[in-house]
C-alpha positions in Angstrom: 5.6 -19.0 -14.3 2.4 -18.5 -16.4 2.0 -20.1 -19.8 1.4 -17.3 -22.4 0.7 -16.5 -26.0 0.6 -13.2 -27.9 -2.0 -13.1 -30.7 -0.9 -10.8 -33.5 -1.5 -10.1 -37.1 0.1 -8.5 -40.1 -2.5 -5.7 -40.0 -5.7 -4.5 -38.4 -8.8 -6.3 -39.5 -7.3 -9.8 -39.8 -9.4 -11.1 -36.9 -7.2 -10.8 -33.8 -10.0 -10.0 -31.5 -12.2 -12.9 -32.7 -9.3 -15.4 -32.4 -8.0 -14.1 -29.1 -11.4 -13.9 -27.5 -12.3 -17.3 -28.9 -9.1 -18.8 -27.5 -9.7 -17.3 -24.1 -13.2 -18.7 -24.0 -12.2 -22.1 -25.3 -9.4 -22.6 -22.8 -11.6 -21.3 -20.0 -14.2 -23.8 -21.1 -11.5 -26.5 -20.5 -11.3 -25.4 -16.9 -8.2 -23.3 -17.2 -7.9 -20.0 -15.3 -7.2 -17.7 -18.2 -5.7 -14.2 -17.8 -6.8 -11.8 -20.6 -4.6 -8.9 -21.8 -4.6 -6.3 -24.6 -1.7 -4.5 -26.0 -2.2 -0.7 -26.3 -4.8 1.7 -24.9 -8.0 0.0 -26.2 -10.8 -0.2 -23.7 -13.4 -2.1 -25.7 -11.7 -5.4 -26.5 -10.9 -6.1 -22.8 -14.6 -6.1 -22.1 -15.1 -9.0 -24.5 -12.0 -10.7 -22.9 -13.5 -10.4 -19.5 -16.7 -11.9 -20.7 -14.7 -14.9 -22.1 -12.6 -15.5 -19.0 -14.5 -14.1 -16.0 -11.5 -12.0 -15.1 -10.8 -8.3 -15.7 -9.3 -7.5 -19.1 -6.0 -5.7 -18.6 -4.0 -3.4 -20.9 -0.2 -3.5 -21.5 0.8 -0.2 -22.9 4.5 0.4 -23.2 4.0 4.1 -24.3 1.7 5.2 -21.5 3.2 3.0 -18.7 6.8 2.6 -19.9 8.6 -0.6 -20.9 9.6 -1.4 -17.3 6.0 -1.8 -16.2 4.8 -4.1 -19.0 6.1 -7.4 -17.3 5.0 -6.4 -13.7 1.5 -5.4 -14.9 1.2 -8.6 -16.9 2.3 -10.6 -13.8 -0.2 -8.8 -11.7 -3.1 -9.6 -14.0 -1.9 -13.2 -14.5 -1.3 -14.0 -10.9 -2.8 -17.4 -10.1 -3.7 -18.2 -13.7 -2.8 -21.3 -15.8 -2.6 -19.4 -19.1 -2.4 -15.8 -20.3 -3.6 -14.7 -23.8 -2.4 -11.3 -25.0 -4.2 -9.7 -27.9 -2.0 -7.5 -30.0 -2.7 -4.1 -31.5 -2.7 -3.1 -35.2 0.0 -5.0 -37.2 2.6 -6.9 -35.3 5.4 -4.3 -35.8 3.2 -1.2 -35.7 3.7 1.1 -32.7 3.7 4.7 -31.6 4.2 7.1 -34.5 7.8 8.1 -35.1 8.9 6.0 -32.1 10.3 2.9 -33.7 9.0 -0.3 -32.1 7.7 1.5 -29.0 4.3 0.2 -27.9 4.1 -2.4 -30.7 2.9 -5.9 -30.2 6.3 -7.1 -31.1 7.9 -5.1 -28.4 5.4 -6.3 -25.8 6.0 -9.9 -26.9 9.8 -9.5 -26.4 9.3 -7.9 -23.0 7.1 -10.8 -22.0 9.4 -13.4 -23.6 6.2 -14.8 -25.1 5.7 -16.8 -28.4 3.5 -15.1 -31.0 0.7 -16.7 -33.0 0.1 -14.8 -36.3 -3.5 -14.5 -37.4 -3.5 -14.1 -41.2 -6.5 -13.0 -43.3 -6.2 -15.5 -46.1 -9.3 -14.5 -48.0 -7.5 -13.1 -51.0 -4.3 -15.1 -51.3 -3.0 -18.7 -51.6 0.8 -19.3 -52.2 1.6 -15.7 -51.3 0.8 -16.4 -47.7 4.1 -18.2 -47.3 6.1 -15.1 -48.4 4.0 -12.9 -46.0 4.6 -15.3 -43.0 8.3 -15.7 -43.8 8.7 -11.9 -43.9 7.1 -11.4 -40.5 8.9 -14.3 -38.9 12.3 -13.2 -40.1 12.0 -9.4 -39.7 13.1 -9.4 -36.0 14.9 -12.5 -34.8 14.0 -11.6 -31.2 10.3 -12.1 -32.0 9.4 -15.8 -31.9 6.5 -16.6 -34.2 5.5 -20.0 -33.0 2.6 -20.6 -35.4 0.0 -19.2 -37.7 -3.8 -19.3 -37.6 -5.4 -18.9 -41.1 -8.6 -16.9 -40.9 -11.4 -16.4 -43.4 -10.5 -19.5 -45.4 -13.1 -20.1 -48.2 -13.1 -23.8 -49.0 -11.2 -27.1 -48.4 -9.3 -26.5 -51.7 -8.3 -23.0 -50.5 -7.1 -24.6 -47.2 -5.1 -27.2 -49.1 -3.3 -24.5 -51.1 -2.5 -22.5 -48.0 -1.2 -25.4 -46.1 0.9 -26.6 -49.0 2.5 -23.1 -49.4 3.3 -22.8 -45.7 4.7 -26.3 -45.5 8.2 -25.1 -46.4 8.0 -21.9 -44.2 9.0 -23.6 -41.0 6.0 -22.0 -39.2 3.3 -24.5 -38.3 -0.3 -24.0 -39.0 -2.1 -24.1 -35.7 -5.6 -23.3 -36.9 -7.8 -22.8 -39.9 -11.0 -20.8 -39.5 -13.8 -20.4 -42.1 -15.8 -17.3 -42.5 -18.5 -17.2 -39.8 -21.0 -14.3 -39.5 -22.1 -15.5 -36.1 -18.7 -14.5 -34.6 -18.7 -11.0 -35.8 -19.1 -8.0 -33.5 -20.8 -4.8 -34.7 -18.8 -1.6 -34.9 -19.5 2.1 -35.0 -17.6 5.5 -34.9 -15.0 4.4 -32.3 -14.7 0.7 -33.0 -16.6 -2.3 -31.6 -19.8 -1.7 -29.6 -18.9 -2.4 -25.9 -20.2 -5.4 -24.1 -22.1 -3.3 -21.6 -24.4 -2.1 -24.5 -25.2 -5.5 -25.9 -24.5 -8.0 -23.2 -26.9 -10.8 -24.4 -25.7 -10.5 -28.0 -22.1 -10.3 -26.8 -22.4 -13.5 -24.8 -23.7 -15.3 -27.9 -20.9 -13.9 -30.0 -18.2 -15.0 -27.5 -19.8 -18.5 -27.3 -19.7 -18.7 -31.1 -16.1 -17.5 -31.2 -15.1 -20.2 -28.7 -16.9 -22.9 -30.8 -15.2 -21.7 -34.0 -11.8 -21.9 -32.3 -12.4 -25.3 -30.8 -13.4 -26.7 -34.2 -10.7 -25.0 -36.2 -7.6 -24.7 -34.0 -5.3 -27.3 -32.4 -5.8 -26.2 -28.8 -3.3 -28.8 -27.5 -0.5 -27.5 -29.7 -1.4 -23.9 -28.8 -1.2 -24.7 -25.1 2.1 -26.5 -25.6 3.4 -23.4 -27.4 2.2 -21.2 -24.5 3.9 -23.5 -22.0 7.2 -23.3 -23.9 7.6 -19.6 -22.8 10.6 -19.2 -20.4 10.2 -18.0 -16.8 9.5 -14.3 -16.5 11.6 -12.7 -13.7 10.8 -9.7 -11.6 8.0 -8.8 -9.1 4.4 -8.5 -10.0 2.9 -5.0 -9.8 0.6 -4.2 -7.0 -1.2 -1.0 -6.1 0.2 -1.0 -2.5 3.7 -1.5 -3.7 3.3 1.2 -6.4 2.0 3.7 -3.9 5.0 2.9 -1.6 7.3 3.8 -4.5 8.3 0.3 -5.7 6.9 1.1 -9.2 6.7 4.5 -10.9 6.9 7.8 -9.0 5.2 6.5 -5.9 4.7 9.1 -3.1 7.4 11.5 -4.1 7.0 15.2 -4.9 3.4 16.0 -4.2 3.6 18.1 -1.1 0.4 16.5 0.2 -0.1 14.5 3.4 -0.3 10.7 3.1 -3.8 9.3 2.5 -3.4 6.2 4.6 -1.1 4.2 2.4 0.7 1.3 4.1 -0.4 2.4 7.6 0.8 6.0 7.3 -1.1 9.0 8.7 -4.0 10.8 6.9 -7.5 9.5 7.2 -8.3 8.0 10.6 -9.9 4.7 11.2 -13.4 4.5 9.7 -12.7 7.7 7.6 -12.2 6.1 4.2 -13.7 8.6 1.8 -16.2 7.4 -0.8 -15.0 7.9 -4.4 -17.8 7.5 -6.9 -16.8 6.0 -10.3 -19.1 6.4 -13.2 -20.0 3.2 -15.1 -22.9 1.7 -17.0 -23.4 1.7 -20.7 -22.4 5.3 -21.2 -19.1 5.1 -19.3 -17.4 1.9 -20.1 -13.8 3.0 -20.5 -11.6 2.4 -17.4 -8.4 0.6 -16.4 -8.8 -1.9 -13.5 -5.6 -0.5 -11.9 -7.3 2.9 -11.3 -9.8 1.5 -8.8 -7.1 -0.7 -7.3 -4.9 2.4 -6.7 -7.7 4.4 -5.3 -8.6 1.6 -2.9 -4.9 1.2 -1.8 -4.7 5.0 -1.4 -7.4 4.9 1.3 -10.7 5.3 -0.6 -13.9 3.2 -0.8 -14.6 3.0 -4.5 -18.3 2.8 -5.4 -19.6 2.5 -8.9 -22.8 4.2 -10.1 -24.6 4.5 -13.4 -25.4 8.0 -14.7 -28.1 6.6 -16.9 -30.1 5.1 -14.1 -29.0 6.5 -10.7 -30.6 9.8 -9.7 -28.1 10.5 -6.9 -24.4 10.0 -6.2 -23.4 7.2 -3.8 -24.0 8.0 -0.2 -21.1 10.0 1.3 -19.4 10.7 -2.0 -16.4 13.0 -1.5 -14.7 12.5 -4.9 -15.8 11.7 -8.4 -14.2 9.9 -11.3 -15.9 10.0 -14.7 -13.9 8.1 -17.3 -14.3 7.5 -21.0 -17.2 6.0 -22.9 -20.0 7.0 -25.2 -22.1 9.9 -23.8 -22.8 11.1 -27.3 -24.8 7.9 -27.9 -26.8 8.4 -24.7 -27.0 12.2 -24.6 -30.8 12.2 -24.4 -30.9 9.8 -21.4 -28.0 11.5 -19.6 -29.7 14.9 -20.1 -33.0 13.6 -18.9 -31.5 12.5 -15.6 -31.6 16.1 -14.2 -31.4 15.0 -10.6 -28.0 13.4 -11.0 -26.7 16.2 -13.2 -27.6 18.6 -10.4 -25.9 16.4 -7.8 -22.7 16.3 -9.9 -22.7 20.1 -10.3 -23.3 20.6 -6.6 -20.4 18.3 -5.7 -18.1 20.2 -8.1 -19.2 23.5 -6.7 -18.3 22.2 -3.2 -14.6 21.9 -4.2 -14.6 18.1 -4.0 -12.1 16.5 -6.4 -13.5 15.5 -9.8 -11.4 13.7 -12.4 -13.0 13.5 -15.9 -11.5 12.0 -19.0 -12.9 12.3 -22.5 -16.5 11.2 -22.0 -16.4 12.6 -18.5 -15.3 16.0 -20.0 -18.4 15.9 -22.3 -20.7 15.0 -19.4 -19.4 18.0 -17.3 -19.9 20.4 -20.2 -22.7 22.8 -20.4 -24.2 20.9 -23.3 -23.6 17.9 -25.6 -25.1 18.1 -29.1 -27.4 20.8 -27.8 -28.7 18.8 -24.8 -28.0 20.1 -21.3 -25.3 18.3 -19.4 -24.0 19.0 -15.9 -22.9 22.6 -16.6 -19.7 22.3 -14.5 -17.6 23.6 -17.4 -18.3 26.8 -19.3 -18.1 24.9 -22.6 -20.2 23.1 -25.2 -19.5 19.8 -26.9 -20.7 18.3 -30.2 -20.1 15.3 -32.5 -17.6 15.8 -35.3 -16.7 14.0 -38.5 -13.0 14.2 -37.6 -11.4 11.4 -35.6 -8.8 12.5 -33.1 -6.5 9.6 -32.3 -3.0 9.2 -31.0 -0.6 9.1 -28.1 0.2 12.3 -26.3 3.1 13.6 -24.2 1.5 15.9 -21.6 2.6 18.3 -18.9 0.2 19.5 -16.2 -0.3 23.3 -16.7 -2.3 23.9 -13.5 -2.3 22.5 -10.0 -5.2 20.1 -9.5 -6.3 17.1 -7.5 -4.9 14.9 -10.3 -1.4 16.4 -10.6 0.9 19.3 -9.6 1.8 21.8 -12.3 4.8 20.6 -14.1 4.0 16.9 -13.8 4.8 15.0 -17.0 3.0 11.9 -18.2 1.9 10.2 -21.3 -1.7 9.6 -22.4 -3.9 8.9 -25.4 -6.7 10.7 -27.2 -9.5 8.9 -29.1 -12.7 10.7 -29.9 -15.0 12.1 -32.6 -16.2 15.1 -30.7 -15.1 18.6 -30.1 -15.5 21.0 -27.2 -15.6 24.7 -27.5 -13.5 26.3 -26.1 -10.9 23.6 -26.1 -9.3 24.8 -22.9 -10.3 26.9 -19.9 -8.5 29.8 -18.2 -6.6 27.2 -16.3 -5.9 24.4 -18.8 -5.4 20.8 -17.7 -2.5 19.8 -20.0 0.0 21.2 -22.4 0.6 18.8 -25.3 3.6 18.5 -27.6 2.1 16.5 -30.6 0.7 16.4 -33.1 0.9 20.2 -32.5 1.7 22.2 -29.5 -1.4 23.2 -27.6 -3.1 23.4 -24.3 -6.4 21.6 -23.6 -8.8 20.7 -20.9 -10.0 22.5 -17.8 -9.0 22.9 -14.1 -11.8 24.6 -12.2 -11.7 24.4 -8.4 -11.3 20.7 -7.7 -12.3 19.7 -11.2 -9.7 18.3 -13.7 -11.4 17.6 -17.1 -9.6 16.6 -20.3 -9.8 14.6 -23.5 -6.6 12.8 -22.6 -6.9 9.3 -21.2 -4.2 8.3 -18.7 -3.0 5.1 -17.1 -2.4 5.8 -13.4 -0.1 2.8 -13.0 2.5 5.0 -14.7 2.1 7.7 -12.1 0.5 6.1 -9.0 0.7 9.4 -7.1 -2.3 10.5 -9.1 -4.5 8.2 -7.0 -2.8 9.2 -3.7 -3.1 12.9 -4.5 -6.8 12.5 -5.5 -7.7 10.7 -2.3 -5.8 13.2 -0.2 -8.0 16.0 -1.7 -11.1 14.1 -0.5 -10.4 15.0 3.1 -13.1 17.3 4.6 
């Protein structure tokens, strides 16, 4: 059993990330092993969580992974920890569009049987806070709101009015935080600036958040609330078990030879292929489970930085380029011509290449007029329009990522466009918000705007590694 809390809010912008990250760092500072989690598909907040705890930030997404995987993935991340802190997404009851409570913080809290702490932006209210908290606490009786943290409180008098109003609500006040510019984190076109781009400043911000939480919150009461969560049954997720079919699709239905999972045939001893995974400041979006699945499927996963490294890792036989901000670093990426040539050569050789969003832009012919890898006959540019939302997808073409007809769920989040939007062999067919095909399958390359979570379909990793054979 792991003590656990879900940090939620009535809406975005109330201060969930500041409070959740501050709590993680404050409890870690007490010597507790803290497991950090984030509801939804967000890649950036988990980077700050990892900085606060020293452990990988992990996502819990009931839309992309399914409700059955939320508790196993949580247990996997929290294994061996004293406390887990789960940061919510948007407002407590906000989820996937037109899907009821699906993928909401409230749903994840219920799946984890975890108490919720509601973070309220109190900057423009006093007595009304009691009506707001009462409404959230009574909306769904299965959601247990165990306390409230009042954020952006102006003065001692303001705090007195808020506490007095909440005194009759039955929901205890577990913290009061004043406005504090030092704890803020800068944002830009897709949200917070990732840790990898401002590590020194991010360390200072997390330290300030921890200090603010220590001063303003009742950590003992919060820990007692976390420890009141009941036991959570079921097995923890593991990459090995997932590939063996215990979670998700497993090994079924690919028509490919096994890639060395659980001692089966495939690569021989000493033949683990190197799969290079892009990282660094330009490519910060990834789920920890992807590397774990690739490793369990028989690969040696090696990170590299397209901003700095002039060649791919030695022996690379597969390439994964996930999401991030290549538009911010287009000049530097373009200037690294040696690596661009190496990526293009690997793609021409037929080696498997999986690219999502930022990876798609990097493989294009150009990005904002600057030369990129030229693997795809397409050009990308920044746009004023934000594309955001969950996607139901079906694989249109056979590729190292999936067989044609494979269905999964993903997520789009970008302010760029690529022209054309799909190649002669598209990657995915999407159902919403409008029916369309998108992405590219060219030889061994699968490139798309759609982010996916491989824990939902672990066979993606096995299939990819199987394509790495000579």
